[in-house]
Phi, psi and omega in degrees: 000133188296313180214167161292162185300317183287315180298323179296319181297314182294314184292320180291320177300315179297316180298316182292326177295316178296321181291324178298324175294322180295324180299317179297320178295311183299318180303323182282343186255334187247135180273154178298146177112353179285330177255163178294157174298147171236152176249125177256113187246122179261131184284153170254128184233174180240145179201163177258159177310135178089351181277151172257120190234135176280133173252116183282139179236121180248159177231127179254121183229160174246002182224164174294147182274127174263316179190160176208162180202136176199162182245125180263141177225152177223053180054038178084354177282158185291131164258098196286325183196170180239130174261115182277072193257356183282164182298337177298334182252019186289343179275000172111348181276161178222169172265209179242148168219139185232126176280127179263168185296338180264018182071005171284165180225127179268131183239133180208157177201160177219120183264105189253345182256128182298330181287350176269355184285158170235158178297149175303151180159198178252102187236149166300136178258295180217170167245132176253124181269115186254129176271117176279126182300150178298330182261017178299139183280121176305138183093348180278169182229127177261112180284134176243121185227169179230130179229177180052047186279149178209137179216141172225141175282185187292344178261011178062033164277139184269137180236154178285143180249123176260124186257132170246106185289156176230210179165191181235120174275118184277122181258164175278157170282144177281358177278069183298325184282344177075019182265006175083010181209139179274121184203201185302324181299318181290321176299317179297320178294316179300314179296329180291336178260011186305133178082359182254164172259085191211206189308323188265015180281094188284325186261004172074023182261014172074021173206140177270114184210199183300332177296318177294320177299315178300319178297314181299313182294327176293338180261005185307129178083358176261183175275001173084000000 
């Protein structure tokens, strides 16, 4: 066993604090390009107005991870929390995340124990939970991006970060009738708009068709 439970917490907290100071020093001394490039990929998901939805963020690397830092934004919408769900954090440790005044969230971590490492590759890193506003317009897209990026491999060489932004596609509720339950009235409304790009386009692909019908039937008897 690496530490007792209390000792592990104290020692890891102390080590991470010291390492975060080292990161700042290394960043000022080492120019980008000494480590291989990494790709930070943000998922595109679908959600309805008012929903809280996880946006998965993965990192593709060719080297072991020493540390990273980036700022997440969702067009000013709330990023309520971070889920440290990737295999890099499977042993129970986490990084830091800080909510900023503009509703962006700064995420960082430093992996200092070799037993916490995972092989290089394309892995889930974290999940960022984005709150879709109640008044979000169906069919709109909320861009989720990462800026102010920083990455170091396990030897603290700095590498360039390539970001692929994602976001949230806002869908309509299937409760077209507004009675709080998905049923025959909603089915009739959807069929009435069949083949059109209109009110009953549930998946946002600009046409009411079998895909929308499947979505409605899967929600039958629910609030939509």
